[in-house]
Rosetta silent file (secondary structure, phi, psi, omega in degrees, C-alpha in Angstrom):
SEQUENCE: XXXXXXXXXXXXXXXXXXXXXXXXXXXXXXXXXXXXXXXXXXXXXXXXXXXXXXXXXXXXXXXXXXXXXXXXX
SCORE:     score description
SCORE:     0.000 S_00000001
   1 L     0.000  126.023  179.667   -9.118   25.043   24.186 S_00000001
   2 L   -83.943  169.554  179.829   -9.181   22.678   27.134 S_00000001
   3 H   -64.695  -33.298  179.229   -6.357   20.475   28.263 S_00000001
   4 H   -67.308  -38.953  178.294   -8.173   17.485   26.868 S_00000001
   5 H   -63.911  -40.196  179.359   -8.429   19.162   23.424 S_00000001
   6 H   -63.237  -39.083 -179.671   -4.671   19.913   23.540 S_00000001
   7 H   -65.609  -24.712 -178.063   -3.950   16.255   24.335 S_00000001
   8 H   -83.767  -13.034  177.982   -5.834   15.191   21.250 S_00000001
   9 L   -78.125  142.966  176.837   -3.609   17.346   18.976 S_00000001
  10 L   -68.710  154.175  175.813   -0.609   15.639   17.368 S_00000001
  11 L   -65.080  150.805  179.201    2.790   16.918   18.485 S_00000001
  12 L   -72.287  159.966  179.735    4.351   19.647   16.357 S_00000001
  13 H   -62.780  -37.240 -179.943    7.070   18.841   13.891 S_00000001
  14 H   -62.032  -43.557  178.380    9.486   21.086   15.817 S_00000001
  15 H   -65.658  -41.360  178.165    8.887   19.129   19.026 S_00000001
  16 H   -64.597  -43.348 -179.517    9.344   15.801   17.266 S_00000001
  17 H   -64.097  -44.137  176.916   12.550   16.941   15.551 S_00000001
  18 H   -57.921  -44.734 -178.740   13.926   18.287   18.836 S_00000001
  19 H   -64.916  -41.619  179.107   13.137   14.992   20.628 S_00000001
  20 H   -60.845  -44.533 -175.873   14.774   12.944   17.792 S_00000001
  21 H   -74.003  -24.123  175.771   17.947   15.057   17.931 S_00000001
  22 H   -72.314  -32.344 -179.344   18.153   14.795   21.732 S_00000001
  23 H   -81.549  -46.427 -177.453   18.047   10.989   21.403 S_00000001
  24 L  -132.101   86.425 -175.234   20.184   10.708   18.250 S_00000001
  25 L   -58.821  -27.044 -179.382   22.085   13.954   17.646 S_00000001
  26 L  -100.735   20.473 -176.597   23.600   12.728   14.376 S_00000001
  27 L   -63.985  140.821  169.560   20.299   11.365   12.974 S_00000001
  28 L   -84.011  164.317  176.162   19.658   11.705    9.234 S_00000001
  29 H   -57.266  -32.876  178.201   16.247   12.716    8.008 S_00000001
  30 H   -65.748  -45.204  179.291   15.605    9.034    7.108 S_00000001
  31 H   -65.372  -37.583  178.405   16.442    7.955   10.655 S_00000001
  32 H   -60.439  -40.255  178.883   14.309   10.755   12.061 S_00000001
  33 H   -66.345  -31.923  178.439   11.365    9.431   10.031 S_00000001
  34 H   -73.996  -36.041 -178.403   11.930    5.895   11.429 S_00000001
  35 H   -75.879  -41.154 -177.010   12.044    7.223   14.965 S_00000001
  36 L  -129.789   86.136 -173.601    9.105    9.591   14.545 S_00000001
  37 H   -55.737  -22.308  178.756    6.976    8.404   11.620 S_00000001
  38 H   -65.261  -20.868  178.992    4.857   11.558   11.645 S_00000001
  39 H   -70.104  -18.708  179.850    7.917   13.412   10.226 S_00000001
  40 H   -67.054  -14.053  174.956    7.532   11.544    6.960 S_00000001
  41 H   -71.931  -19.530  177.878    4.659   13.893    6.141 S_00000001
  42 L   -80.823  146.647  174.035    7.155   16.701    5.665 S_00000001
  43 L   -62.271  143.504 -178.485    8.916   17.224    2.319 S_00000001
  44 H   -54.377  -41.857 -179.705   12.503   15.912    2.574 S_00000001
  45 H   -67.197  -36.759  176.813   14.136   19.311    1.973 S_00000001
  46 H   -67.714  -42.159  177.614   11.966   20.968    4.620 S_00000001
  47 H   -61.354  -42.773  177.092   12.815   18.223    7.115 S_00000001
  48 H   -60.047  -46.703 -179.814   16.537   18.603    6.407 S_00000001
  49 H   -63.733  -43.336  177.467   16.336   22.372    6.874 S_00000001
  50 H   -62.921  -39.010  179.151   14.290   22.089   10.068 S_00000001
  51 H   -66.086  -39.942  177.774   16.734   19.547   11.470 S_00000001
  52 H   -63.152  -42.497  176.357   19.687   21.854   10.691 S_00000001
  53 H   -60.578  -43.616 -178.761   17.908   24.734   12.437 S_00000001
  54 H   -66.814  -37.833  176.710   17.148   22.619   15.467 S_00000001
  55 H   -59.940  -45.233  178.352   20.728   21.384   15.640 S_00000001
  56 H   -59.190  -44.949  177.842   21.921   25.038   15.761 S_00000001
  57 H   -61.422  -33.201  178.874   19.453   25.796   18.530 S_00000001
  58 H   -84.610   -2.458  178.532   20.725   22.799   20.487 S_00000001
  59 L    77.509   33.790 -179.907   24.381   23.859   19.944 S_00000001
  60 E  -113.201  149.930  172.892   25.248   20.901   17.675 S_00000001
  61 L   -86.103 -175.398 -176.225   27.180   20.798   14.451 S_00000001
  62 L   -65.746  -17.532  178.151   25.971   18.943   11.379 S_00000001
  63 L   -94.482    2.542  179.005   27.439   15.686   12.662 S_00000001
  64 L    85.584   12.991 -178.815   25.648   15.983   15.999 S_00000001
  65 L   -90.257  144.302  178.764   28.740   16.990   17.962 S_00000001
  66 E   -65.791  133.598  175.279   28.410   19.661   20.649 S_00000001
  67 L   -80.008  133.246  179.820   29.850   23.003   19.545 S_00000001
  68 L   -84.130  151.018  178.950   32.325   24.376   22.122 S_00000001
  69 L   -78.613  -26.865 -178.674   31.876   27.888   23.417 S_00000001
  70 L  -134.875  150.379  178.536   35.627   28.566   23.413 S_00000001
  71 L   -68.926  143.927  178.952   38.483   27.244   21.322 S_00000001
  72 L   -82.613  146.039  177.427   40.550   24.499   22.903 S_00000001
  73 L  -107.646    0.000    0.000   44.228   25.121   23.420 S_00000001
């Protein structure tokens, strides 16, 4: 596959979800679909699960807040 062929491929859902959550960490699946319309092709339950997984990878809680590494005193 050449670089030109790769450029013609649509971005992956994982990449789109990651980009949405970097811009709007607390985005709902509906907001994610407005930001990246290609995500509307995914079933809603699948999109919710993928967003939850990506938030965990980014170190965010369900509300988009950064999880701390250590408890605050």
